Every structure is written in C-alpha cells, then in structure tokens.
N, C-alpha and C positions, 0 to 999 in steps of 0.2 A: 466696806460694808459687806457683810456675808448675808446673805438671803438663806432662810430656814428653807428644809427641804420638806418639811413636814409640819406644811403648813397646810389646816384644812379650811377650806370655804366653803363658809354656809349659804349656798344658794338656795333657792325657792322653789318647790315645792313644783313653782308652774315651769321653771326651764325643765328641769327634768322627765316635763310629761312630754316634752316635745320630741318625737321622731325627727331623724337628722334625716334631710332630703337623701332620697339614694341621687336624682339623675345630678345634684349641684356636685355629687363625688362623681361620679361619671363623668362629669364636663372637664374635668382636670384630667381624664385619662385621652378625651377626644379630642380636647384641646393641642394633640402632636399633630404636627399635617399631615401623617401617610395614617391616620383613623380613618377610616370611613365611621361620620356618624351618623345610625339613625337613630338617635338616643334623646336630643337634648328639643324642646319643643320651639326653636328657633326660625324666625320668618329668613329668606331668601334676601341677604344683604344686598343683592341686584335689585331688589325691590325697593331699596331708603331712597328715598326722594334728594340727595347729598347736594345737588345743586340747590332746588328749590330751598332747602334747608340753610343753606350760605345764603343768599339771597336776603333771607326770610329775617335771617339774624343781621344782618349787615343794615336793613332795613329800620328796624327796630333801637337798634343801637345809634344809629344816626339818627330816628327821629327824636325818640325819647329813651335816652341812656339813663340819664340819671334819678327815671321813674320806676324802669325796669330792673334797676339793680338795688331799690327799697326795699324793705320789708312793707308786707302787703296783706291782703284781709287775707284770713283765715279759710272762708269757702272758695275761693277762689276767683279770678278776673271775671266779671259780671260777662263781659262779650261772650266769651269762650264758653260759659254756662246756657248763656244762651243762645247759642251756634248748636250747642248739644239740643237744646230743648227742642229749636227749631225742625233740626234733622228728625227726633221721633214725634213731631208732629206730620211727618210725611208719612208716616207707619201708622199713622191713625190713633196715636198715642199722646192726648194731650198735655205736656209738663211746664211748668212754669222753673223758671229759673231759676225761682228761689228753693225748687228741691233737686238740685245739685249739688252735689260737695264733689268738687275736685281733690285728686287721692295722687297720693307718689304710687301711681299703679291700681290696677283694680287690688293688688295683693293688702296693700295699706286699706283697701276697703276692708276686707276680711276680716285685717286684724281690727279695726276698728270697729265691727260689727260686734264680733264676740266677746269685746272689750266693754262694748254698752249693755251687751244680751244674754250673754254667759255665766252665770252662779255654777261654781263648783256643784255639780251633780245633775243639771239638768239635762235635759236629755235633745240632743240634737241627730237629724235623720238625715242621711248624708245616700246619696245613690251608689251601688254595688257593680262597678269598682268607682272608687269619688278621684277626685283634682288631688294630688298630693300638698300643694301648695294649702288646700282649704284647711284637709285634714292639721298638718302640721299647724295653721292658723291657731285653729280653734280649739285645737290639743293646750294649748296655753292653756285655756281657761277653765280645762279640766271637767270637761262635759262629759255626760254620758252617750256614748254616740249608739245610733241605730242605723242597722243598715235597710237598705229596700234595694232588691235586684231590677238593674236594665234589661229590658227586651227588648225583640229586634227595633220595635216604634218608641224606646222611650220606659220611662219606667212602668213597674207593675203596681197599677191604681190599683189593684184590692187590696196589697198587700201595705203598701200606701195607705188607703185611709183605714185599717184596721188600725197599723200605729198611730195614725191621726185619730182615732178615737178611743184609744185606749191607754196610749203612751203620755198625754200632756207632754208632747214637742214643742220646746222653745222655737225651734227653724227647723226647715225643710231646704237642702242646698243641692240647688239643682245646675246643670247646663245643661238646656234643651235641644241648644244648635250645636252640633258638630259636636259633640261631649270628648272633654280630656277626662280619660285615657282614648273612649272607646270611638272615637267619631262618631257615635251614634245618633239621631237627631228624636225630638218628639216628632208624633203625628197630632194631625190637628185635632182628632179624636182622644187622643193623652191628653192634650194642652189645655184641651176641655174639662177632662174628668180631672187634671190636678186642679181646676180651677174651682170646681165642684166640691173638693174634700179641703179646699183652703180654706176657702168663705164659709162651709160647716164647723169647722176647728176653731182655737187660738193659737195658731201654729202663723207665724209666719214665714212667707215664700222668699229665701234667698235667691235671687235668680244670676247667673253668672252670664254674662255676653261676650266675650271675649272675641269671638271667632264669628257671629253673625253675618257678617258683612262681607265673609267669604266666602259666599258661597256658591258654587258649580250649577244650578238648576233655575230655575224661572219661579217656584214659589215664592210667594212672600208670609213668612211668619212673623206676625206683632210680636211683642212683648208678652209672656203672659200675665206683666204685671198690669197690662194694658187690662186685663179682667178681672183682675184679683185686687186691683186699683193699690188702697193701701195697706193692704194685708201683705202687698209686695213690697221687698226692695230689690231694684237691680244694679248689676254693675256693669260697668263698659271700659274699655280700654281702646289707646293710642297704639298702645303699642304696636298690634298686629297690621293696622290702615297704616302709620306714620313709621315710627321708633321703638324697641324696647328700651334705644339704652335710654331715651328721653324722659321712660318711668313716668309716663302719665296718665290717669285714669279717673273715674268720677263713679260718684254712686247716686242715685236716682230713689228718693224716699219720701215719707208724707213727711211736712213741718215739723211735724212734733220730732219724728226720728230726727231728722236731718241737726235738728237742736241737740240731742247729745251726741249725737256722731262729733258735731264738729266742737262739740266739750271736751273730748276726748282727743281729736285732733289737736285742741291746741293744748294740751299737755304733753301730746304726743314731738308735736314739730314746727307748732306756732301755723305753717303754711307751706304746701307745694311749692316746688321751683319755680316761683313768679316769671324769673327770667324765660324759662322753659314753658310755660302758658303763653306767654304771650309771641313766643317764638314761632306757638306750633297757631296760635290762632292770627298771625299774619302768613304765615302760611298758606290755612282754610282762606283767608280772603286774598291773597293771590295767585288761588290752583284752583283747579275742580278735581276734588276728593274723588267724587264718584270716577271720574277717569282713571285719577289713579291707582283707585281702589281696583277697577273694571283693568288694569295691567297684573296685581298681583292676583288679581281670581284665573287670568289667560296661564298665568306663571303656574300656580298654583294645582291647578285643574290637567295640565298639560304632565307634571310630576306625578300629579296620582295615579292619573293613567298611564303611565308608563309602569310605575311601581306595580299597580295591579299585572298590567298583562305581560311583567317579569314575573310574577308571584304562582301565575296561570300556570306558564310557562317553566318555571321550575321550580314548584312543591308539590309534593306528593297530595293527590288526591287527602286524606288522611287531614291537614290542616286548614282550618276554616279564618277568612278571614272576613272584615267588614269592609264597605266602599263606599266611601262619606261619602255625603254627597255638598262638602264644603268644610273646611278647616286645615286644619296639620298633621292628623293622624290615622292611622289604621289599624284597626285593630287584629293577631294573630290569636287562635287558640289551636294550641298540638292535642295528639292523642294524649288522651288522658293520664296515661302513666310518667309522661313525659317530663319535665322540669324544665322551665325556662331559664333557671340558672345555673343548668349544666351545660343546653347551651350555650348560653351567654360565655361561658366560661372554653366551651372548646372557639366561639366564633371569635371572641377577643385575643386567642393566640395565634390569628388571621387577618387582625386589626381592623376588625367590624366591632361595632358597640350597637346596644340597644338598652329597654329598660324592662327588664321582667315585670310582668304584669302584677308579681306578688303585694308589692309595695304601693300600691291603691288600693287595697283592701285593708280591712282592718282585722281581719282571721288569717289564719294561717291554711286556710281551706285551698286555696287557688295556685297551685302550682304551674300550670300549665298556659299561661297567658301573659303574653309579652305585647307594650306598645312599639310601632312604627313610627319614623316621622317622614318624611317624602320631602317639604318645604326645602330643608338646606343641603339638599344632593345633587349634585349636576346628574345628568343620563348613565354617563360613566357608572360615578359611584354606584348607584341605582341597581342598575347591570347588575357589577359588579360581589356587589354586599347581598343582592338577593341569592345570585347565583352560590354565591359561600355561605348563607344559612339553607337555602333550598338541601346542598349538598350535605351538611352537616345534619340534618332533620332528617334525610333518609338514610345516611349511615346510623343514624341512632333509633330509631324503627326497627331497623334490619338486625340492629343488638337483641341477641337472646336473655343475654344475660344483666339486664338492666336492675340495680341494686337500687334496695331501700334507704340507701344515701345520698345517689343520683335524684330519687325523685321525693327527697326532703331533704332540699340539703338546707 
C-alpha cells in the first residue's frame, strides 16, 4: 500500500502556537560524552538516593504489590499529600491535604492551570525573562502575554501594579525563589508588594517553587501564597530534591480550584503514576528528607561557588553575572552589542553548550544574555568550560567588525 506524500494534516491552531523548546533540542547535542554542558537544568546524579529508592521500591512491592500496581484516585495518594501539607505547616502555611493535587511534575501543573483558566486572548503576565516551560504550556491556550521586568531583588513591582490595574490579567506567573533562568530571588519587600498588588486585583498568582528547598543561606522565605491565600496557586516538585525521572509534583490551591484542576487531570491521564507515588512516600517514611536536601545543598553550593570564582578569574570586566543564593542557574549579561547565539556558535565548536537568554523572552529585544547551569558539571568541567567562554568572549570583544548579522542572528 502506497502512502501519499501530499497529505495535509489539519492540526489545531493551539499546537501551532507552542514554541519549540530550545533546551530540549540542545540536550540532544549535549548527550554526546565529550560535550561540556551548562545547558540543561539537570540535577547532579550524585544527589540521587539510588539505594534508598531501591529499598523503598522493594518494600512497597513486597508489602502491598497488588494495590500499588492498580488504578488509584486522581487526587493522588492521601498520605503523600498529607506529608506535603505537613511540610508547608513548618513554613507557617496551613494547608489541607485536600488542597493538594499530585501531578506528573510541576510541568503538568502548568498545563492544567492553563487548561482550566486561560481562554484565547486572555491576558497572562510573566516575568521578563521567564521559564521556557511555562511559556510553552500557556502558549497552547493562546493567551496574550504581558511581561514585567525582573530587577536584582525581584519583579518590578511598579510595572506589575500598573499591569494588574489596567490589563485585567487572568494570571501572574512567577518564580520567587532562585528563578529560572536568572537565579534571582524576591526580597521580603518585593514579596509584600506583590501580595498587596494581587489582593487588590482579580488576578491569580501562579507561584512556581521547584528550587525553594535548595538554598545556600539561612534566609527563610515563606511562599507568597501564605499571604495571598486563595488568590494564589502554588506549584511544587520532587524533581530537584529526589529525582526528576520520577516525574512527581503537586499543586496547592483553594478547594474550588482543585476541583476544576482535578476534572482537567482526569481528562488528561486519570491519575499520576501511583507506583511512583507510593515509592516516594516510602522513601520519605524511611529517610530524613531534610538530611538528604542538606547533602544536595552542600554539593550545589560548592559547585556554584567554584563556578563564580572561575568566572571572576577568566571573564572580562564587561560581563555581568548573578550570584544566586540557591537553585541551579547563573545568568550572564554580555556587552550590549554581543550576541549569545554567536557566542554559542563558537563555543559549540569547542564542545561547550549553554542556553542563549533570548529563548526566555517573548520578544526579540534581548540578545546578549545566557543561562548557565552549574549543578550537573564537575570541577574540571566547570573550570574548562568557563575558560573557554572567557577566551571566546574576550576575542569577540576585541573584534572591531562585529556585523549586524552577528548582533541579530
């Protein structure tokens, strides 16, 4: 049977609206063993509790195998939801387990929120720059995006307040702790200002917090949802503190919101992987999560500090970079006429990869930024990669004939 080569598939407008993930594409290249990758937001495999997960898996199968391999409630395993609620209580936020929905990573949470809240043309506010995965998820529902700049201490609250007052936005999506891609965290003052602005509007805060536990200081920041209460939706994840491959996250929201998200989830996948939920819960019962997180913090803090020191040694003064107090990313700003795509082209030839900052923006205005990940590289790779970047940047700065094509690839 011969297949026609002229088939015209009538895809939805929705799928055509979703931007391709530059990060997923570049990860195909970085899978090569000789490539130094600062590109992905990958946890360090050394942090994975492999033996403890093996033991938890064996125990779950031995003690309750028939049930853990069966269909399960869409809301998620109740003891796991209660465990999450109890951890929030330690941060001063009272949450019922019934206000928690287990999801396939926080990425599914973003998709469910878009499905439940966004109609075509609705205004959605994002930080500038913003997490590419959120841009992808929300884009499927064809909103009108509005952006508000990030400053060194968090979002520009004056511009945010103007948008909230004048643009009737459905959602404001934010990552207040160690933001992806910049590593910036909101100050306490900014958190209070965001709270006031949200409470005076009809906009819901969508607060994404995958990195909040990976903090390198003694500062304690409660989720902004604690203060905006039912005007906020909070996303969390086990990906950065146990394993990304297990694809397990959660949403915290008011019961009325959870009810609608639950309907959307049932239409999507019936329920998240029940076996994985049970293994994670068993791991949590048998091990001290705080002790495990402390090991991750020690590892990432050391890697971050080593990368920062290498940058100070090998980068020219014209390059600015953030010094995050947690999380997994450093944000670089190059001289204004230098393109991070040109830098990537040169770096790739020397087996080095990173993510140009432009993919985290919704416009073409910014070409001279890039995101660097430090959590998934050893010291030798960090030093070698930073040296390569520093040398290429110095060479590009010294050029006197930077072309228009290089500035705007």
